[in-house]
FIKOLZA-1660 file (N, C-alpha, C; in steps of 0.1 Angstrom, whole numbers, plus 5000, padded with zeros to 4 digits):
% residues 224
   i   px   py   pz ch aa at
   1 4564 9531 6460  A  M  N
   1 4559 9519 6467  A  M CA
   1 4546 9514 6461  A  M  C
   2 4546 9501 6458  A  K  N
   2 4534 9495 6451  A  K CA
   2 4523 9495 6461  A  K  C
   3 4510 9496 6456  A  R  N
   3 4498 9497 6464  A  R CA
   3 4490 9484 6462  A  R  C
   4 4485 9479 6473  A  I  N
   4 4477 9466 6472  A  I CA
   4 4463 9469 6479  A  I  C
   5 4453 9465 6473  A  Y  N
   5 4440 9465 6479  A  Y CA
   5 4436 9450 6483  A  Y  C
   6 4435 9448 6496  A  L  N
   6 4431 9435 6501  A  L CA
   6 4416 9435 6504  A  L  C
   7 4409 9425 6500  A  S  N
   7 4395 9424 6501  A  S CA
   7 4390 9411 6506  A  S  C
   8 4391 9409 6520  A  P  N
   8 4386 9397 6526  A  P CA
   8 4371 9396 6524  A  P  C
   9 4366 9384 6523  A  S  N
   9 4352 9381 6521  A  S CA
   9 4343 9389 6531  A  S  C
  10 4332 9394 6526  A  A  N
  10 4323 9401 6535  A  A CA
  10 4310 9393 6536  A  A  C
  11 4311 9380 6534  A  Q  N
  11 4300 9371 6534  A  Q CA
  11 4297 9366 6548  A  Q  C
  12 4290 9374 6556  A  E  N
  12 4289 9371 6570  A  E CA
  12 4279 9359 6573  A  E  C
  13 4271 9355 6563  A  N  N
  13 4261 9345 6565  A  N CA
  13 4266 9331 6558  A  N  C
  14 4278 9331 6553  A  N  N
  14 4283 9319 6547  A  N CA
  14 4291 9311 6557  A  N  C
  15 4284 9301 6563  A  V  N
  15 4290 9294 6574  A  V CA
  15 4296 9281 6570  A  V  C
  16 4308 9278 6575  A  G  N
  16 4316 9266 6572  A  G CA
  16 4313 9254 6581  A  G  C
  17 4319 9243 6577  A  A  N
  17 4317 9231 6585  A  A CA
  17 4324 9231 6598  A  A  C
  18 4319 9223 6607  A  G  N
  18 4325 9222 6620  A  G CA
  18 4326 9235 6628  A  G  C
  19 4338 9238 6633  A  S  N
  19 4340 9250 6641  A  S CA
  19 4345 9262 6632  A  S  C
  20 4343 9261 6619  A  Y  N
  20 4349 9271 6610  A  Y CA
  20 4344 9285 6612  A  Y  C
  21 4331 9286 6616  A  G  N
  21 4325 9299 6617  A  G CA
  21 4321 9304 6603  A  G  C
  22 4322 9318 6601  A  T  N
  22 4317 9323 6588  A  T CA
  22 4329 9326 6579  A  T  C
  23 4326 9327 6567  A  E  N
  23 4337 9330 6557  A  E CA
  23 4343 9344 6560  A  E  C
  24 4334 9353 6563  A  E  N
  24 4338 9367 6566  A  E CA
  24 4348 9367 6578  A  E  C
  25 4345 9360 6588  A  Q  N
  25 4354 9359 6600  A  Q CA
  25 4367 9353 6597  A  Q  C
  26 4367 9342 6590  A  R  N
  26 4380 9335 6588  A  R CA
  26 4389 9342 6577  A  R  C
  27 4382 9348 6567  A  M  N
  27 4390 9355 6557  A  M CA
  27 4396 9368 6562  A  M  C
  28 4389 9374 6572  A  N  N
  28 4395 9386 6578  A  N CA
  28 4406 9382 6587  A  N  C
  29 4405 9371 6594  A  Q  N
  29 4416 9365 6602  A  Q CA
  29 4428 9363 6593  A  Q  C
  30 4426 9357 6581  A  L  N
  30 4437 9354 6572  A  L CA
  30 4443 9368 6567  A  L  C
  31 4434 9377 6564  A  C  N
  31 4438 9390 6559  A  C CA
  31 4447 9397 6569  A  C  C
  32 4444 9396 6582  A  D  N
  32 4452 9402 6592  A  D CA
  32 4467 9397 6591  A  D  C
  33 4468 9384 6589  A  L  N
  33 4482 9378 6588  A  L CA
  33 4489 9383 6575  A  L  C
  34 4481 9383 6564  A  V  N
  34 4487 9387 6551  A  V CA
  34 4491 9402 6552  A  V  C
  35 4483 9410 6557  A  E  N
  35 4486 9424 6558  A  E CA
  35 4498 9426 6567  A  E  C
  36 4500 9419 6577  A  K  N
  36 4511 9420 6586  A  K CA
  36 4524 9417 6579  A  K  C
  37 4523 9407 6570  A  K  N
  37 4535 9402 6562  A  K CA
  37 4539 9412 6551  A  K  C
  38 4529 9419 6546  A  L  N
  38 4532 9428 6535  A  L CA
  38 4534 9443 6539  A  L  C
  39 4529 9446 6551  A  K  N
  39 4530 9460 6556  A  K CA
  39 4544 9465 6557  A  K  C
  40 4547 9477 6553  A  G  N
  40 4560 9483 6554  A  G CA
  40 4567 9481 6541  A  G  C
  41 4564 9471 6533  A  R  N
  41 4569 9470 6520  A  R CA
  41 4560 9475 6509  A  R  C
  42 4547 9475 6511  A  Y  N
  42 4537 9480 6502  A  Y CA
  42 4527 9488 6509  A  Y  C
  43 4521 9497 6502  A  K  N
  43 4510 9505 6507  A  K CA
  43 4497 9496 6507  A  K  C
  44 4491 9494 6519  A  I  N
  44 4480 9484 6519  A  I CA
  44 4467 9492 6522  A  I  C
  45 4457 9489 6513  A  Y  N
  45 4444 9493 6515  A  Y CA
  45 4435 9481 6518  A  Y  C
  46 4424 9483 6524  A  R  N
  46 4416 9471 6528  A  R CA
  46 4401 9475 6529  A  R  C
  47 4392 9465 6526  A  N  N
  47 4378 9468 6527  A  N CA
  47 4374 9467 6542  A  N  C
  48 4361 9470 6544  A  R  N
  48 4356 9468 6557  A  R CA
  48 4344 9458 6557  A  R  C
  49 4342 9450 6567  A  P  N
  49 4332 9440 6567  A  P CA
  49 4318 9444 6564  A  P  C
  50 4315 9457 6567  A  E  N
  50 4301 9462 6565  A  E CA
  50 4299 9466 6551  A  E  C
  51 4309 9467 6542  A  M  N
  51 4308 9471 6529  A  M CA
  51 4300 9461 6520  A  M  C
  52 4292 9466 6510  A  S  N
  52 4287 9457 6500  A  S CA
  52 4297 9455 6490  A  S  C
  53 4295 9445 6481  A  L  N
  53 4305 9442 6470  A  L CA
  53 4307 9454 6461  A  L  C
  54 4296 9461 6458  A  Q  N
  54 4297 9473 6450  A  Q CA
  54 4305 9484 6457  A  Q  C
  55 4303 9486 6470  A  Q  N
  55 4311 9496 6477  A  Q CA
  55 4326 9492 6477  A  Q  C
  56 4329 9479 6479  A  I  N
  56 4343 9474 6479  A  I CA
  56 4350 9478 6466  A  I  C
  57 4343 9475 6455  A  V  N
  57 4349 9477 6442  A  V CA
  57 4351 9492 6440  A  V  C
  58 4341 9500 6444  A  A  N
  58 4342 9515 6442  A  A CA
  58 4353 9520 6451  A  A  C
  59 4355 9515 6463  A  D  N
  59 4366 9519 6471  A  D CA
  59 4379 9516 6465  A  D  C
  60 4381 9504 6460  A  S  N
  60 4393 9499 6454  A  S CA
  60 4396 9509 6442  A  S  C
  61 4386 9511 6434  A  N  N
  61 4389 9520 6422  A  N CA
  61 4393 9534 6426  A  N  C
  62 4387 9539 6437  A  A  N
  62 4391 9552 6442  A  A CA
  62 4405 9553 6447  A  A  C
  63 4410 9541 6453  A  K  N
  63 4423 9541 6458  A  K CA
  63 4434 9539 6448  A  K  C
  64 4430 9534 6436  A  K  N
  64 4439 9532 6425  A  K CA
  64 4451 9523 6428  A  K  C
  65 4449 9511 6434  A  P  N
  65 4460 9502 6437  A  P CA
  65 4466 9496 6425  A  P  C
  66 4478 9490 6427  A  D  N
  66 4484 9483 6416  A  D CA
  66 4478 9469 6413  A  D  C
  67 4473 9463 6424  A  I  N
  67 4466 9450 6423  A  I CA
  67 4455 9450 6433  A  I  C
  68 4445 9442 6430  A  H  N
  68 4433 9440 6439  A  H CA
  68 4432 9425 6442  A  H  C
  69 4433 9421 6455  A  L  N
  69 4433 9407 6459  A  L CA
  69 4422 9404 6468  A  L  C
  70 4412 9396 6464  A  A  N
  70 4401 9392 6473  A  A CA
  70 4404 9378 6479  A  A  C
  71 4402 9377 6492  A  L  N
  71 4405 9365 6499  A  L CA
  71 4392 9358 6503  A  L  C
  72 4390 9346 6498  A  H  N
  72 4378 9338 6500  A  H CA
  72 4381 9324 6503  A  H  C
  73 4371 9317 6509  A  S  N
  73 4370 9303 6510  A  S CA
  73 4358 9298 6502  A  S  C
  74 4359 9286 6497  A  N  N
  74 4349 9282 6487  A  N CA
  74 4338 9274 6493  A  N  C
  75 4327 9272 6485  A  A  N
  75 4316 9263 6490  A  A CA
  75 4309 9257 6477  A  A  C
  76 4301 9247 6480  A  G  N
  76 4294 9241 6468  A  G CA
  76 4298 9227 6466  A  G  C
  77 4307 9221 6474  A  G  N
  77 4311 9208 6472  A  G CA
  77 4324 9207 6464  A  G  C
  78 4334 9201 6470  A  G  N
  78 4347 9200 6463  A  G CA
  78 4358 9202 6472  A  G  C
  79 4370 9201 6466  A  Q  N
  79 4382 9203 6474  A  Q CA
  79 4392 9210 6464  A  Q  C
  80 4402 9218 6470  A  G  N
  80 4412 9223 6463  A  G CA
  80 4411 9238 6461  A  G  C
  81 4423 9244 6459  A  C  N
  81 4424 9259 6457  A  C CA
  81 4421 9262 6443  A  C  C
  82 4415 9274 6441  A  E  N
  82 4413 9279 6427  A  E CA
  82 4414 9295 6428  A  E  C
  83 4418 9301 6417  A  C  N
  83 4418 9315 6416  A  C CA
  83 4410 9320 6404  A  C  C
  84 4403 9331 6405  A  W  N
  84 4395 9336 6395  A  W CA
  84 4400 9350 6390  A  W  C
  85 4400 9351 6377  A  I  N
  85 4404 9364 6370  A  I CA
  85 4394 9367 6359  A  I  C
  86 4395 9379 6353  A  C  N
  86 4385 9383 6343  A  C CA
  86 4390 9379 6329  A  C  C
  87 4403 9377 6327  A  A  N
  87 4408 9373 6314  A  A CA
  87 4422 9368 6315  A  A  C
  88 4426 9360 6306  A  K  N
  88 4440 9355 6305  A  K CA
  88 4449 9365 6299  A  K  C
  89 4462 9363 6302  A  G  N
  89 4472 9370 6294  A  G CA
  89 4477 9384 6301  A  G  C
  90 4471 9388 6312  A  G  N
  90 4475 9400 6318  A  G CA
  90 4481 9399 6331  A  G  C
  91 4482 9410 6338  A  Q  N
  91 4488 9411 6352  A  Q CA
  91 4480 9402 6362  A  Q  C
  92 4467 9402 6360  A  A  N
  92 4458 9395 6369  A  A CA
  92 4462 9380 6368  A  A  C
  93 4464 9375 6356  A  E  N
  93 4467 9361 6355  A  E CA
  93 4481 9358 6361  A  E  C
  94 4490 9367 6359  A  K  N
  94 4504 9365 6364  A  K CA
  94 4503 9365 6380  A  K  C
  95 4495 9374 6386  A  L  N
  95 4494 9373 6400  A  L CA
  95 4487 9361 6405  A  L  C
  96 4476 9357 6398  A  A  N
  96 4469 9345 6402  A  A CA
  96 4478 9332 6401  A  A  C
  97 4486 9331 6391  A  Q  N
  97 4494 9320 6389  A  Q CA
  97 4505 9319 6400  A  Q  C
  98 4510 9330 6404  A  Q  N
  98 4520 9330 6415  A  Q CA
  98 4514 9326 6428  A  Q  C
  99 4502 9331 6432  A  I  N
  99 4495 9328 6444  A  I CA
  99 4490 9313 6444  A  I  C
 100 4485 9309 6433  A  Y  N
 100 4480 9295 6431  A  Y CA
 100 4491 9285 6433  A  Y  C
 101 4503 9288 6427  A  R  N
 101 4514 9279 6428  A  R CA
 101 4519 9278 6443  A  R  C
 102 4518 9289 6450  A  Q  N
 102 4523 9289 6464  A  Q CA
 102 4513 9281 6473  A  Q  C
 103 4500 9283 6471  A  I  N
 103 4489 9277 6479  A  I CA
 103 4489 9262 6476  A  I  C
 104 4490 9258 6463  A  T  N
 104 4489 9243 6460  A  T CA
 104 4502 9236 6465  A  T  C
 105 4513 9243 6467  A  A  N
 105 4525 9237 6472  A  A CA
 105 4523 9232 6486  A  A  C
 106 4515 9239 6494  A  I  N
 106 4513 9235 6508  A  I CA
 106 4500 9228 6511  A  I  C
 107 4491 9228 6501  A  S  N
 107 4478 9221 6503  A  S CA
 107 4479 9206 6501  A  S  C
 108 4471 9199 6509  A  P  N
 108 4470 9184 6508  A  P CA
 108 4460 9180 6497  A  P  C
 109 4454 9190 6491  A  F  N
 109 4443 9187 6481  A  F CA
 109 4448 9192 6467  A  F  C
 110 4443 9185 6457  A  A  N
 110 4447 9189 6443  A  A CA
 110 4441 9202 6440  A  A  C
 111 4449 9211 6433  A  G  N
 111 4444 9224 6429  A  G CA
 111 4434 9223 6418  A  G  C
 112 4426 9233 6416  A  R  N
 112 4415 9233 6406  A  R CA
 112 4418 9243 6395  A  R  C
 113 4429 9251 6396  A  G  N
 113 4434 9259 6385  A  G CA
 113 4431 9274 6387  A  G  C
 114 4436 9281 6377  A  V  N
 114 4433 9296 6375  A  V CA
 114 4422 9297 6365  A  V  C
 115 4411 9303 6368  A  K  N
 115 4399 9302 6360  A  K CA
 115 4394 9316 6356  A  K  C
 116 4388 9317 6344  A  V  N
 116 4383 9330 6339  A  V CA
 116 4368 9331 6341  A  V  C
 117 4363 9342 6346  A  S  N
 117 4349 9345 6347  A  S CA
 117 4346 9359 6341  A  S  C
 118 4335 9359 6333  A  K  N
 118 4331 9372 6327  A  K CA
 118 4319 9378 6335  A  K  C
 119 4315 9371 6346  A  T  N
 119 4304 9375 6354  A  T CA
 119 4307 9379 6369  A  T  C
 120 4318 9374 6374  A  L  N
 120 4321 9377 6388  A  L CA
 120 4324 9392 6389  A  L  C
 121 4316 9399 6397  A  Y  N
 121 4317 9413 6398  A  Y CA
 121 4330 9419 6402  A  Y  C
 122 4336 9412 6412  A  E  N
 122 4349 9418 6418  A  E CA
 122 4361 9418 6408  A  E  C
 123 4361 9408 6400  A  V  N
 123 4373 9407 6390  A  V CA
 123 4370 9415 6377  A  V  C
 124 4357 9417 6374  A  N  N
 124 4354 9424 6362  A  N CA
 124 4351 9439 6363  A  N  C
 125 4349 9443 6375  A  K  N
 125 4345 9458 6377  A  K CA
 125 4356 9466 6383  A  K  C
 126 4367 9459 6388  A  T  N
 126 4378 9467 6394  A  T CA
 126 4387 9472 6383  A  T  C
 127 4392 9484 6385  A  D  N
 127 4402 9489 6375  A  D CA
 127 4415 9482 6375  A  D  C
 128 4420 9479 6387  A  A  N
 128 4433 9472 6389  A  A CA
 128 4432 9458 6385  A  A  C
 129 4443 9451 6381  A  P  N
 129 4443 9437 6379  A  P CA
 129 4438 9430 6392  A  P  C
 130 4428 9422 6391  A  A  N
 130 4421 9416 6403  A  A CA
 130 4421 9401 6402  A  A  C
 131 4422 9395 6414  A  V  N
 131 4422 9381 6416  A  V CA
 131 4413 9378 6428  A  V  C
 132 4405 9368 6426  A  I  N
 132 4398 9362 6438  A  I CA
 132 4404 9348 6441  A  I  C
 133 4410 9348 6453  A  L  N
 133 4416 9335 6458  A  L CA
 133 4405 9327 6465  A  L  C
 134 4402 9315 6461  A  E  N
 134 4394 9306 6469  A  E CA
 134 4404 9296 6475  A  E  C
 135 4408 9298 6487  A  A  N
 135 4419 9291 6493  A  A CA
 135 4416 9276 6494  A  A  C
 136 4403 9273 6498  A  E  N
 136 4399 9259 6500  A  E CA
 136 4384 9259 6502  A  E  C
 137 4378 9247 6501  A  F  N
 137 4363 9246 6504  A  F CA
 137 4361 9246 6519  A  F  C
 138 4352 9254 6524  A  H  N
 138 4349 9255 6538  A  H CA
 138 4337 9247 6542  A  H  C
 139 4330 9241 6532  A  D  N
 139 4318 9234 6535  A  D CA
 139 4320 9219 6536  A  D  C
 140 4332 9215 6537  A  N  N
 140 4335 9201 6541  A  N CA
 140 4345 9201 6553  A  N  C
 141 4344 9192 6562  A  E  N
 141 4352 9193 6574  A  E CA
 141 4367 9193 6572  A  E  C
 142 4371 9185 6562  A  K  N
 142 4386 9185 6560  A  K CA
 142 4391 9198 6555  A  K  C
 143 4384 9204 6546  A  G  N
 143 4388 9216 6540  A  G CA
 143 4387 9227 6550  A  G  C
 144 4376 9228 6558  A  A  N
 144 4375 9238 6568  A  A CA
 144 4386 9237 6579  A  A  C
 145 4389 9225 6583  A  A  N
 145 4399 9223 6593  A  A CA
 145 4412 9227 6588  A  A  C
 146 4415 9224 6575  A  W  N
 146 4428 9227 6570  A  W CA
 146 4430 9242 6570  A  W  C
 147 4420 9250 6566  A  I  N
 147 4422 9265 6566  A  I CA
 147 4424 9269 6580  A  I  C
 148 4416 9265 6590  A  V  N
 148 4418 9270 6604  A  V CA
 148 4432 9266 6609  A  V  C
 149 4436 9254 6606  A  E  N
 149 4449 9249 6612  A  E CA
 149 4461 9254 6605  A  E  C
 150 4460 9260 6593  A  H  N
 150 4471 9264 6586  A  H CA
 150 4470 9279 6581  A  H  C
 151 4464 9287 6589  A  M  N
 151 4463 9301 6586  A  M CA
 151 4476 9308 6583  A  M  C
 152 4486 9305 6592  A  E  N
 152 4499 9312 6591  A  E CA
 152 4506 9308 6577  A  E  C
 153 4505 9295 6574  A  Q  N
 153 4511 9290 6562  A  Q CA
 153 4504 9295 6550  A  Q  C
 154 4491 9296 6550  A  I  N
 154 4484 9301 6539  A  I CA
 154 4487 9316 6537  A  I  C
 155 4487 9324 6548  A  A  N
 155 4491 9338 6547  A  A CA
 155 4505 9340 6541  A  A  C
 156 4514 9332 6545  A  Q  N
 156 4528 9332 6540  A  Q CA
 156 4528 9329 6525  A  Q  C
 157 4520 9320 6521  A  A  N
 157 4519 9316 6507  A  A CA
 157 4514 9328 6499  A  A  C
 158 4503 9334 6504  A  V  N
 158 4497 9345 6497  A  V CA
 158 4508 9357 6496  A  V  C
 159 4514 9360 6507  A  A  N
 159 4524 9371 6507  A  A CA
 159 4536 9367 6497  A  A  C
 160 4540 9355 6497  A  Q  N
 160 4551 9351 6488  A  Q CA
 160 4546 9353 6474  A  Q  C
 161 4534 9349 6470  A  G  N
 161 4529 9351 6457  A  G CA
 161 4529 9365 6453  A  G  C
 162 4525 9374 6462  A  V  N
 162 4525 9388 6459  A  V CA
 162 4539 9394 6457  A  V  C
 163 4548 9390 6465  A  T  N
 163 4562 9396 6464  A  T CA
 163 4568 9390 6451  A  T  C
 164 4565 9378 6447  A  E  N
 164 4571 9373 6435  A  E CA
 164 4564 9379 6423  A  E  C
 165 4552 9383 6424  A  H  N
 165 4545 9390 6413  A  H CA
 165 4552 9403 6410  A  H  C
 166 4556 9410 6421  A  F  N
 166 4562 9423 6419  A  F CA
 166 4577 9422 6417  A  F  C
 167 4582 9409 6417  A  G  N
 167 4597 9407 6415  A  G CA
 167 4605 9411 6427  A  G  C
 168 4599 9410 6439  A  D  N
 168 4606 9414 6451  A  D CA
 168 4612 9402 6458  A  D  C
 169 4622 9404 6467  A  S  N
 169 4627 9394 6475  A  S CA
 169 4617 9389 6485  A  S  C
 170 4617 9377 6489  A  A  N
 170 4608 9371 6499  A  A CA
 170 4612 9375 6513  A  A  C
 171 4624 9381 6515  A  A  N
 171 4629 9384 6528  A  A CA
 171 4620 9395 6534  A  A  C
 172 4620 9395 6548  A  E  N
 172 4613 9405 6555  A  E CA
 172 4620 9419 6552  A  E  C
 173 4612 9430 6552  A  P  N
 173 4618 9443 6551  A  P CA
 173 4629 9445 6561  A  P  C
 174 4640 9451 6556  A  S  N
 174 4651 9454 6565  A  S CA
 174 4648 9463 6577  A  S  C
 175 4653 9461 6588  A  K  N
 175 4651 9469 6600  A  K CA
 175 4659 9482 6598  A  K  C
 176 4653 9493 6603  A  P  N
 176 4661 9506 6602  A  P CA
 176 4673 9505 6610  A  P  C
 177 4684 9511 6605  A  Q  N
 177 4697 9511 6612  A  Q CA
 177 4697 9521 6623  A  Q  C
 178 4703 9518 6634  A  P  N
 178 4704 9528 6645  A  P CA
 178 4713 9540 6641  A  P  C
 179 4710 9551 6647  A  A  N
 179 4718 9563 6644  A  A CA
 179 4732 9561 6648  A  A  C
 180 4742 9566 6640  A  E  N
 180 4756 9564 6643  A  E CA
 180 4760 9571 6655  A  E  C
 181 4768 9564 6664  A  L  N
 181 4772 9569 6676  A  L CA
 181 4784 9579 6674  A  L  C
 182 4785 9589 6682  A  T  N
 182 4798 9596 6683  A  T CA
 182 4807 9589 6692  A  T  C
 183 4820 9593 6692  A  A  N
 183 4830 9586 6700  A  A CA
 183 4826 9587 6715  A  A  C
 184 4822 9599 6719  A  E  N
 184 4818 9601 6733  A  E CA
 184 4806 9592 6737  A  E  C
 185 4796 9591 6728  A  Q  N
 185 4785 9582 6731  A  Q CA
 185 4789 9568 6732  A  Q  C
 186 4799 9564 6723  A  A  N
 186 4803 9550 6724  A  A CA
 186 4810 9547 6737  A  A  C
 187 4819 9557 6742  A  V  N
 187 4825 9555 6754  A  V CA
 187 4815 9553 6766  A  V  C
 188 4805 9562 6766  A  D  N
 188 4795 9561 6776  A  D CA
 188 4788 9548 6776  A  D  C
 189 4785 9543 6764  A  K  N
 189 4778 9530 6763  A  K CA
 189 4786 9518 6767  A  K  C
 190 4799 9519 6764  A  L  N
 190 4809 9508 6768  A  L CA
 190 4811 9509 6783  A  L  C
 191 4811 9521 6789  A  A  N
 191 4813 9522 6803  A  A CA
 191 4801 9517 6811  A  A  C
 192 4789 9520 6805  A  K  N
 192 4776 9515 6812  A  K CA
 192 4776 9500 6811  A  K  C
 193 4781 9494 6801  A  A  N
 193 4782 9479 6800  A  A CA
 193 4793 9473 6808  A  A  C
 194 4801 9481 6815  A  G  N
 194 4812 9476 6823  A  G CA
 194 4824 9472 6816  A  G  C
 195 4825 9477 6803  A  L  N
 195 4837 9473 6795  A  L CA
 195 4848 9484 6796  A  L  C
 196 4845 9495 6801  A  I  N
 196 4855 9506 6803  A  I CA
 196 4853 9511 6817  A  I  C
 197 4864 9512 6824  A  D  N
 197 4864 9517 6838  A  D CA
 197 4867 9532 6840  A  D  C
 198 4874 9537 6830  A  T  N
 198 4878 9551 6831  A  T CA
 198 4873 9559 6818  A  T  C
 199 4860 9562 6817  A  P  N
 199 4855 9569 6805  A  P CA
 199 4862 9582 6802  A  P  C
 200 4866 9590 6812  A  D  N
 200 4872 9603 6809  A  D CA
 200 4885 9601 6802  A  D  C
 201 4893 9590 6806  A  Y  N
 201 4906 9587 6800  A  Y CA
 201 4904 9584 6785  A  Y  C
 202 4894 9576 6782  A  W  N
 202 4892 9572 6768  A  W CA
 202 4887 9583 6760  A  W  C
 203 4879 9592 6766  A  K  N
 203 4874 9604 6758  A  K CA
 203 4886 9613 6754  A  K  C
 204 4895 9615 6764  A  N  N
 204 4907 9623 6761  A  N CA
 204 4916 9616 6751  A  N  C
 205 4917 9603 6752  A  A  N
 205 4926 9595 6743  A  A CA
 205 4921 9596 6729  A  A  C
 206 4908 9597 6727  A  V  N
 206 4903 9598 6713  A  V CA
 206 4909 9610 6705  A  V  C
 207 4912 9620 6713  A  Q  N
 207 4918 9632 6706  A  Q CA
 207 4932 9630 6702  A  Q  C
 208 4939 9620 6707  A  C  N
 208 4953 9618 6705  A  C CA
 208 4957 9606 6696  A  C  C
 209 4948 9596 6697  A  V  N
 209 4952 9584 6690  A  V CA
 209 4944 9582 6677  A  V  C
 210 4950 9581 6666  A  K  N
 210 4944 9580 6653  A  K CA
 210 4935 9567 6652  A  K  C
 211 4923 9569 6647  A  N  N
 211 4913 9558 6645  A  N CA
 211 4908 9552 6658  A  N  C
 212 4911 9557 6669  A  L  N
 212 4906 9551 6682  A  L CA
 212 4891 9553 6683  A  L  C
 213 4886 9565 6678  A  D  N
 213 4872 9568 6679  A  D CA
 213 4864 9557 6670  A  D  C
 214 4869 9554 6659  A  A  N
 214 4862 9544 6650  A  A CA
 214 4862 9530 6657  A  A  C
 215 4873 9527 6664  A  L  N
 215 4873 9514 6671  A  L CA
 215 4863 9513 6682  A  L  C
 216 4862 9524 6690  A  L  N
 216 4853 9525 6701  A  L CA
 216 4838 9524 6696  A  L  C
 217 4835 9531 6685  A  V  N
 217 4822 9531 6679  A  V CA
 217 4818 9517 6675  A  V  C
 218 4828 9510 6668  A  K  N
 218 4826 9496 6663  A  K CA
 218 4823 9487 6675  A  K  C
 219 4830 9488 6685  A  M  N
 219 4828 9480 6697  A  M CA
 219 4815 9482 6703  A  M  C
 220 4811 9495 6705  A  A  N
 220 4798 9498 6711  A  A CA
 220 4786 9493 6703  A  A  C
 221 4787 9494 6690  A  N  N
 221 4776 9490 6681  A  N CA
 221 4774 9475 6681  A  N  C
 222 4784 9467 6686  A  K  N
 222 4782 9453 6687  A  K CA
 222 4774 9449 6700  A  K  C
 223 4772 9458 6708  A  L  N
 223 4764 9456 6720  A  L CA
 223 4749 9456 6717  A  L  C
 224 4742 9447 6723  A  A  N
 224 4727 9447 6720  A  A CA
 224 4721 9460 6725  A  A  C
% end
């Protein structure tokens, strides 16, 4: 099972426009949704809001994930999604391009690209391929409102980018199959549903009629 370290912003003092609140608050909200979509398919690790950036990177390195994904919203004037990596040509760029493509497909704003930084601590000091997603600018009202109103779609886009990076299907993980019923259990279930009036008769008949047990089990398994 692949391992993912999710790192929502810990910037508790970075306040967005309108009713956005803080970057830390909104990106943890987004991370909750992303984690829910990926959980069960991948092993998920996650930072804690009280961690410093140095502690987050150290924790990620200790966990040894296959990828490190930081979830942020941007500031400084502008519009559009961008992703940050430490260098081109590796797994980090592959992941960034997949996520960037998914986000820009649903965003009303023009994307700003996948960019390289040699100074951003989180992408340069993590051992795993690392990407910082800046989903949109939160310091203008349109950008802030878009994030708040499209959390589910953004989370789905992030999850889609991750699954495509690993070459996995976008479908939800399959549900565990129920334990196979015995013929007697199938008769009891059908009787309880009112489909069989004489369960003892059917239990005795199973011993005499070839393939009857399989037919009963098949019928019972069709019941909700």
